[in-house]
DRENDO-1510 file (C-alpha; in Angstrom, 1 decimal, always signed):
<recs>
REC; n; res; u; v; w
REC; 1; MET; +25.6; -13.7; -12.7 .
REC; 2; GLU; +28.2; -16.2; -11.5 .
REC; 3; PHE; +27.2; -19.7; -9.6 .
REC; 4; PHE; +30.4; -21.9; -8.1 .
REC; 5; GLY; +32.5; -19.6; -10.0 .
REC; 6; ILE; +31.2; -19.9; -13.7 .
REC; 7; LYS; +29.8; -16.7; -14.9 .
REC; 8; PHE; +26.6; -16.6; -16.8 .
REC; 9; VAL; +26.7; -14.4; -19.8 .
REC; 10; GLY; +23.7; -12.6; -20.3 .
REC; 11; ILE; +22.2; -13.6; -16.9 .
REC; 12; ASN; +22.4; -10.3; -14.5 .
REC; 13; PRO; +20.0; -9.6; -11.3 .
REC; 14; GLU; +17.7; -7.6; -13.8 .
REC; 15; ASN; +17.1; -10.5; -15.6 .
REC; 16; GLY; +16.7; -13.2; -12.5 .
REC; 17; GLN; +13.7; -11.4; -11.2 .
REC; 18; LYS; +12.2; -11.3; -15.3 .
REC; 19; LEU; +13.1; -15.0; -15.1 .
REC; 20; LEU; +10.9; -15.7; -12.0 .
REC; 21; LEU; +8.1; -13.0; -13.0 .
REC; 22; THR; +7.8; -15.2; -16.3 .
REC; 23; VAL; +7.9; -18.2; -14.1 .
REC; 24; GLY; +5.2; -16.7; -11.7 .
REC; 25; ILE; +2.6; -15.8; -14.5 .
REC; 26; ILE; +2.7; -19.1; -16.5 .
REC; 27; VAL; +1.6; -20.8; -13.6 .
REC; 28; ALA; -1.2; -18.2; -12.6 .
REC; 29; ILE; -2.7; -18.2; -16.0 .
REC; 30; THR; -2.6; -22.1; -15.9 .
REC; 31; LEU; -4.3; -22.1; -12.6 .
REC; 32; LEU; -6.4; -19.2; -14.1 .
REC; 33; ARG; -7.4; -21.4; -16.9 .
REC; 34; LEU; -8.0; -24.5; -15.0 .
REC; 35; PHE; -10.4; -22.8; -13.1 .
REC; 36; LEU; -12.1; -21.0; -15.7 .
REC; 37; ARG; -12.7; -24.5; -17.3 .
REC; 38; TRP; -13.8; -26.3; -14.1 .
REC; 39; LEU; -16.2; -23.5; -13.8 .
REC; 40; THR; -17.5; -24.6; -17.4 .
REC; 41; ASN; -18.1; -27.5; -16.6 .
REC; 42; LEU; -19.8; -27.0; -13.6 .
REC; 43; VAL; -22.3; -24.6; -15.1 .
REC; 44; LEU; -22.7; -26.3; -18.7 .
REC; 45; GLY; -22.4; -29.8; -17.8 .
REC; 46; GLY; -19.6; -32.1; -19.2 .
REC; 47; ASN; -20.8; -33.1; -22.4 .
REC; 48; PRO; -18.0; -32.6; -24.9 .
REC; 49; GLN; -20.3; -32.1; -27.7 .
REC; 50; SER; -22.0; -29.0; -26.1 .
REC; 51; ARG; -21.5; -26.4; -28.5 .
REC; 52; ALA; -21.8; -23.5; -25.3 .
REC; 53; ARG; -19.5; -25.6; -23.6 .
REC; 54; PHE; -16.9; -25.5; -26.7 .
REC; 55; TRP; -17.2; -22.2; -27.6 .
REC; 56; THR; -17.1; -21.3; -23.7 .
REC; 57; ARG; -13.8; -22.9; -23.4 .
REC; 58; GLN; -12.4; -21.5; -26.9 .
REC; 59; GLY; -13.2; -18.3; -25.4 .
REC; 60; ILE; -11.1; -19.0; -22.4 .
REC; 61; THR; -8.1; -20.2; -24.2 .
REC; 62; LEU; -7.8; -17.1; -26.7 .
REC; 63; PHE; -8.2; -15.2; -23.2 .
REC; 64; THR; -5.7; -16.6; -21.4 .
REC; 65; ALA; -3.3; -17.3; -24.2 .
REC; 66; LEU; -3.7; -13.2; -24.9 .
REC; 67; VAL; -2.9; -12.2; -21.5 .
REC; 68; LEU; -0.2; -14.2; -21.2 .
REC; 69; THR; +1.4; -12.8; -24.2 .
REC; 70; LEU; +0.8; -9.6; -23.0 .
REC; 71; GLY; +2.0; -10.6; -19.6 .
REC; 72; ILE; +5.5; -11.8; -21.1 .
REC; 73; LEU; +5.9; -8.9; -23.5 .
REC; 74; SER; +5.7; -6.4; -20.9 .
REC; 75; ILE; +8.3; -8.3; -18.4 .
REC; 76; TRP; +10.7; -8.4; -20.9 .
REC; 77; PHE; +10.1; -5.5; -23.5 .
REC; 78; ASP; +9.9; -2.6; -21.1 .
REC; 79; ASP; +10.9; -0.4; -23.9 .
REC; 80; PRO; +8.9; -0.1; -26.7 .
REC; 81; THR; +11.6; +0.5; -29.4 .
REC; 82; ARG; +13.5; -3.0; -28.4 .
REC; 83; LEU; +10.0; -4.5; -28.8 .
REC; 84; THR; +8.8; -3.5; -32.1 .
REC; 85; THR; +12.6; -4.1; -33.3 .
REC; 86; ALA; +11.9; -7.8; -31.7 .
REC; 87; MET; +8.7; -8.0; -33.1 .
REC; 88; GLY; +9.5; -7.2; -36.8 .
REC; 89; LEU; +12.5; -9.9; -36.3 .
REC; 90; VAL; +10.4; -12.5; -34.9 .
REC; 91; THR; +7.1; -11.6; -37.6 .
REC; 92; ALA; +10.1; -12.4; -40.5 .
REC; 93; GLY; +11.3; -15.4; -39.1 .
REC; 94; LEU; +7.9; -16.9; -38.6 .
REC; 95; ALA; +6.7; -15.9; -41.9 .
REC; 96; PHE; +9.4; -17.6; -43.7 .
REC; 97; ALA; +10.4; -20.8; -41.4 .
REC; 98; LEU; +6.6; -22.0; -40.2 .
REC; 99; GLN; +4.4; -20.7; -42.8 .
REC; 100; LYS; +2.3; -24.1; -42.6 .
REC; 101; VAL; +1.8; -23.0; -38.9 .
REC; 102; VAL; +1.2; -19.1; -39.5 .
REC; 103; SER; -1.5; -20.8; -42.0 .
REC; 104; SER; -2.9; -23.0; -39.8 .
REC; 105; PHE; -3.0; -20.5; -36.7 .
REC; 106; ALA; -4.8; -18.3; -39.3 .
REC; 107; GLY; -7.0; -20.6; -40.2 .
REC; 108; TYR; -8.3; -21.5; -36.6 .
REC; 109; PHE; -9.7; -17.8; -36.3 .
REC; 110; VAL; -11.4; -18.2; -39.4 .
REC; 111; ILE; -13.3; -21.2; -38.4 .
REC; 112; LEU; -13.9; -19.5; -34.8 .
REC; 113; ARG; -16.4; -17.5; -37.3 .
REC; 114; GLY; -18.4; -20.4; -37.5 .
REC; 115; LYS; -18.8; -20.2; -41.0 .
REC; 116; ASN; -17.4; -23.4; -41.7 .
REC; 117; PHE; -18.0; -25.7; -38.7 .
REC; 118; SER; -18.2; -26.2; -35.3 .
REC; 119; VAL; -17.8; -29.3; -32.4 .
REC; 120; GLY; -20.2; -31.4; -33.1 .
REC; 121; ASP; -20.7; -31.3; -37.0 .
REC; 122; ARG; -19.9; -33.8; -39.2 .
REC; 123; ILE; -17.7; -32.8; -42.0 .
REC; 124; SER; -14.8; -33.8; -44.6 .
REC; 125; MET; -11.7; -32.1; -44.6 .
REC; 126; GLY; -8.3; -33.2; -46.1 .
REC; 127; GLY; -9.8; -36.6; -46.9 .
REC; 128; VAL; -11.2; -37.0; -43.9 .
REC; 129; ARG; -15.0; -37.6; -42.5 .
REC; 130; GLY; -16.2; -37.1; -39.6 .
REC; 131; ASP; -17.8; -35.7; -36.5 .
REC; 132; VAL; -15.5; -32.7; -35.3 .
REC; 133; ILE; -14.6; -33.4; -31.7 .
REC; 134; ALA; -12.1; -30.4; -30.8 .
REC; 135; LEU; -10.4; -27.5; -32.4 .
REC; 136; GLY; -7.1; -26.2; -31.5 .
REC; 137; PHE; -4.9; -23.3; -32.6 .
REC; 138; ILE; -2.7; -25.5; -35.1 .
REC; 139; GLN; -5.3; -28.6; -35.8 .
REC; 140; THR; -8.7; -29.7; -35.7 .
REC; 141; THR; -9.5; -32.9; -33.9 .
REC; 142; ILE; -12.1; -35.6; -36.4 .
REC; 143; MET; -13.9; -38.7; -35.2 .
REC; 144; GLU; -13.6; -40.6; -38.1 .
REC; 145; MET; -16.6; -42.4; -39.7 .
REC; 146; GLY; -16.4; -44.8; -42.6 .
REC; 147; GLN; -17.2; -44.4; -46.9 .
REC; 148; PRO; -20.2; -45.6; -48.5 .
REC; 149; PRO; -19.2; -48.4; -51.3 .
REC; 150; ALA; -19.9; -45.6; -53.8 .
REC; 151; VAL; -16.3; -44.0; -52.8 .
REC; 152; GLN; -14.3; -46.4; -51.1 .
REC; 153; SER; -11.7; -46.3; -53.2 .
REC; 154; ALA; -11.3; -43.2; -51.8 .
REC; 155; ASP; -7.8; -41.9; -49.9 .
REC; 156; PRO; -7.2; -42.6; -47.4 .
REC; 157; ALA; -9.2; -46.2; -47.9 .
REC; 158; VAL; -11.0; -47.0; -44.7 .
REC; 159; TRP; -12.8; -50.8; -43.9 .
REC; 160; VAL; -16.4; -49.6; -42.3 .
REC; 161; LYS; -18.3; -49.5; -45.2 .
REC; 162; SER; -21.0; -47.0; -44.2 .
REC; 163; ARG; -21.3; -43.6; -42.3 .
REC; 164; GLN; -20.6; -45.0; -39.0 .
REC; 165; PHE; -17.4; -44.3; -36.7 .
REC; 166; THR; -14.2; -46.4; -37.7 .
REC; 167; GLY; -12.9; -45.5; -34.0 .
REC; 168; ARG; -9.4; -43.4; -35.4 .
REC; 169; ILE; -8.9; -40.0; -34.2 .
REC; 170; VAL; -7.5; -37.8; -37.1 .
REC; 171; THR; -6.3; -34.4; -36.9 .
REC; 172; VAL; -5.9; -32.2; -39.5 .
REC; 173; ALA; -4.0; -29.1; -40.1 .
REC; 174; ASN; -6.7; -26.3; -40.0 .
REC; 175; ALA; -4.4; -24.6; -43.1 .
REC; 176; LYS; -6.4; -27.0; -45.2 .
REC; 177; ILE; -9.6; -24.9; -45.3 .
REC; 178; PHE; -7.4; -22.1; -47.6 .
REC; 179; ASP; -6.6; -25.3; -49.8 .
REC; 180; GLU; -9.5; -27.6; -50.3 .
REC; 181; PRO; -13.5; -27.1; -49.6 .
REC; 182; ILE; -14.8; -28.2; -46.7 .
REC; 183; TYR; -18.4; -29.8; -46.6 .
REC; 184; ASN; -20.7; -29.9; -43.8 .
REC; 185; TYR; -23.6; -32.5; -43.2 .
REC; 186; THR; -24.9; -30.3; -40.3 .
REC; 187; ARG; -24.2; -26.9; -39.8 .
REC; 188; ASP; -27.3; -25.0; -41.2 .
REC; 189; PHE; -29.7; -28.2; -42.3 .
REC; 190; PRO; -29.0; -31.2; -39.8 .
REC; 191; TYR; -30.1; -33.7; -42.9 .
REC; 192; ILE; -29.1; -35.1; -45.8 .
REC; 193; TRP; -30.5; -36.6; -49.0 .
REC; 194; ASP; -29.9; -40.5; -49.4 .
REC; 195; GLU; -31.2; -43.3; -51.7 .
REC; 196; ILE; -31.9; -46.9; -52.5 .
REC; 197; THR; -31.8; -48.7; -55.8 .
REC; 198; LEU; -33.6; -51.6; -57.0 .
REC; 199; PRO; -32.9; -53.3; -60.2 .
REC; 200; ILE; -35.9; -54.8; -61.2 .
REC; 201; ALA; -36.7; -56.5; -64.1 .
REC; 202; TYR; -39.1; -55.3; -67.0 .
REC; 203; THR; -41.9; -57.9; -66.5 .
REC; 204; ASP; -42.1; -57.0; -62.4 .
REC; 205; ASP; -45.3; -55.1; -61.7 .
REC; 206; ARG; -43.8; -51.9; -61.3 .
REC; 207; SER; -46.3; -50.2; -59.8 .
REC; 208; ARG; -46.1; -52.3; -57.0 .
REC; 209; VAL; -42.4; -52.1; -56.5 .
REC; 210; GLU; -43.0; -48.3; -56.7 .
REC; 211; THR; -45.7; -48.5; -53.7 .
REC; 212; ILE; -43.0; -51.1; -51.4 .
REC; 213; LEU; -40.3; -48.2; -51.6 .
REC; 214; LEU; -42.4; -45.2; -50.6 .
REC; 215; ASP; -44.1; -47.3; -47.9 .
REC; 216; ALA; -40.4; -48.5; -46.6 .
REC; 217; ALA; -39.8; -44.7; -47.2 .
REC; 218; HIS; -42.7; -43.4; -45.2 .
REC; 219; THR; -42.7; -45.3; -42.6 .
REC; 220; HIS; -38.9; -44.8; -41.4 .
REC; 221; VAL; -37.5; -41.5; -43.1 .
REC; 222; LEU; -38.2; -37.8; -42.6 .
REC; 223; ASN; -40.9; -35.4; -44.8 .
REC; 224; ALA; -41.8; -32.4; -44.6 .
REC; 225; GLU; -43.9; -32.3; -41.6 .
REC; 226; LYS; -41.2; -34.2; -39.9 .
REC; 227; VAL; -38.4; -31.6; -40.9 .
REC; 228; GLY; -40.1; -29.0; -39.6 .
REC; 229; ALA; -41.1; -25.6; -41.2 .
REC; 230; VAL; -38.6; -23.6; -38.7 .
REC; 231; GLU; -35.2; -25.3; -40.4 .
REC; 232; ILE; -36.8; -24.7; -43.8 .
REC; 233; ALA; -37.4; -21.6; -43.0 .
REC; 234; ARG; -34.1; -21.0; -41.9 .
REC; 235; LEU; -32.6; -22.8; -45.2 .
REC; 236; ARG; -34.5; -20.5; -47.5 .
REC; 237; ARG; -33.9; -17.1; -46.0 .
REC; 238; THR; -30.0; -18.0; -45.5 .
REC; 239; TYR; -29.6; -19.5; -48.9 .
REC; 240; GLY; -32.5; -18.6; -50.8 .
REC; 241; LEU; -33.2; -22.3; -51.5 .
REC; 242; GLU; -36.8; -22.7; -52.9 .
REC; 243; GLY; -38.8; -25.5; -54.5 .
REC; 244; LEU; -37.0; -28.1; -52.0 .
REC; 245; ASP; -38.6; -31.8; -52.1 .
REC; 246; LEU; -38.6; -33.2; -49.0 .
REC; 247; ASP; -41.1; -36.3; -49.1 .
REC; 248; PRO; -40.1; -39.4; -50.8 .
REC; 249; THR; -39.8; -40.1; -54.2 .
REC; 250; VAL; -39.5; -42.9; -56.8 .
REC; 251; TYR; -37.0; -42.3; -59.9 .
REC; 252; TYR; -37.1; -45.0; -62.6 .
REC; 253; ARG; -33.8; -45.5; -64.8 .
REC; 254; ILE; -34.1; -47.3; -68.2 .
REC; 255; THR; -31.1; -50.1; -68.4 .
REC; 256; ASP; -30.0; -52.8; -71.4 .
REC; 257; ASN; -30.9; -55.0; -68.0 .
REC; 258; TRP; -33.4; -54.1; -66.2 .
REC; 259; LEU; -35.6; -50.9; -65.1 .
REC; 260; GLU; -33.3; -49.3; -62.2 .
REC; 261; MET; -35.8; -47.8; -59.5 .
REC; 262; THR; -34.4; -45.6; -57.0 .
REC; 263; VAL; -36.1; -44.0; -53.8 .
REC; 264; ARG; -34.7; -40.9; -52.8 .
REC; 265; PHE; -35.6; -39.2; -49.5 .
REC; 266; VAL; -34.4; -36.9; -46.2 .
REC; 267; ALA; -32.9; -38.4; -43.2 .
REC; 268; ASP; -30.9; -37.4; -40.5 .
REC; 269; ALA; -27.0; -36.9; -41.1 .
REC; 270; HIS; -26.5; -39.1; -37.9 .
REC; 271; GLY; -28.0; -42.9; -38.2 .
REC; 272; ILE; -28.4; -43.3; -42.0 .
REC; 273; ARG; -27.1; -46.7; -41.8 .
REC; 274; THR; -29.4; -47.9; -39.3 .
REC; 275; LEU; -32.3; -45.7; -41.3 .
REC; 276; LYS; -31.4; -47.7; -44.4 .
REC; 277; ASP; -31.1; -51.2; -42.7 .
REC; 278; ARG; -34.5; -51.1; -41.5 .
REC; 279; MET; -35.8; -49.9; -44.7 .
REC; 280; SER; -33.9; -52.9; -46.8 .
REC; 281; ARG; -35.6; -55.2; -44.6 .
REC; 282; ASP; -39.4; -54.2; -45.0 .
REC; 283; ILE; -38.7; -53.7; -48.6 .
REC; 284; LEU; -36.9; -57.7; -48.8 .
REC; 285; ALA; -40.0; -58.4; -46.9 .
REC; 286; ALA; -42.5; -56.7; -49.0 .
REC; 287; LEU; -41.1; -58.0; -52.0 .
REC; 288; ASP; -41.2; -61.8; -50.8 .
REC; 289; ALA; -44.6; -61.5; -50.6 .
REC; 290; ALA; -45.6; -59.8; -53.6 .
REC; 291; LYS; -43.2; -62.5; -55.2 .
REC; 292; ILE; -40.9; -60.2; -57.1 .
REC; 293; GLY; -37.8; -60.4; -57.6 .
REC; 294; ILE; -34.7; -58.4; -57.7 .
REC; 295; ALA; -33.0; -58.5; -61.4 .
REC; 296; SER; -29.1; -59.6; -61.7 .
REC; 297; ALA; -26.8; -59.8; -64.3 .
REC; 298; THR; -27.8; -63.6; -65.5 .
REC; 299; TYR; -27.1; -65.6; -69.0 .
REC; 300; ASP; -30.3; -67.5; -70.0 .
REC; 301; ILE; -29.2; -70.2; -72.4 .
REC; 302; VAL; -32.4; -71.1; -75.1 .
REC; 303; GLY; -30.6; -73.7; -76.9 .
REC; 304; PHE; -27.4; -75.3; -78.4 .
REC; 305; PRO; -26.4; -76.0; -81.7 .
REC; 306; PRO; -26.4; -79.2; -83.5 .
REC; 307; ILE; -23.6; -81.1; -82.1 .
REC; 308; ARG; -22.5; -84.4; -83.7 .
REC; 309; ILE; -19.8; -87.1; -82.7 .
REC; 310; GLU; -17.7; -88.7; -85.0 .
REC; 311; GLN; -16.2; -92.2; -84.2 .
REC; 312; GLY; -12.4; -92.5; -85.3 .
REC; 313; ALA; -11.6; -95.6; -87.6 .
REC; 314; ALA; -9.9; -98.6; -85.3 .
REC; 315; PRO; -6.2; -98.8; -85.3 .
REC; 316; VAL; -4.8; -101.0; -87.6 .
REC; 317; ALA; -3.3; -104.8; -86.0 .
REC; 318; GLY; +0.9; -104.6; -86.8 .
</recs>
């Protein structure tokens, strides 16, 4: 093929026709994908956290990608022998040069099984805690949340001292599912166990404190009735867990300085900071009414040794 007297090597009328067909099929598949996504939003609504909408869009993405790949291969490799040779070379090159990309792409299909997580789940992956808001062929997008004080030193550190959003959008390679454990807070059992611990002096009325903790827990948190028999039965059927204690309980721990009283309870994985804030306010008000304080690491000075002050001799005048 010549253009202004310049002969382009490897370009002939046949290749030019294939190039135009390739551009055409790319445009057609792009328009088809946009139409199917518009139709999905119309039928299922525009809520990005909808699981039905998420999985439908993933199916559309896979379908259009497969059709596009087959279409391009059919255009450029009409000879099966050439296609086999080319695919062998491409596969070998990808396996060597793009190991992480290939691993992430494989991780995408593992995630699609739904056994690890899906959109809307609260997870910890690759050192990032938060809610899954998007899933791509190579990366998972997470809305990051903060960390309780007990894990504030984790890497990367965050400034929000509870499980609330920080505002950062983080992308994590899908290949992380092969290298690190994935912690899912909500997939099969959308509740977590949490605790509030109070140090109480041994001289205080510990029975009254235990009643205060349980009253606050029963007022705000979940129990076996609120969680529901369906969720409990599904958890037992899926994982064979028995003896789940879902009612609030207070535990004692003896220390050198005070009695450590911990109320353990079940709560929804979302909104845990608001719940603990309400419980803490009720507990403090009840402790004030009962004139019970919270123990702290203070020291009482019970006496001084005798102090003797000696006056030095007067200076001698010269």
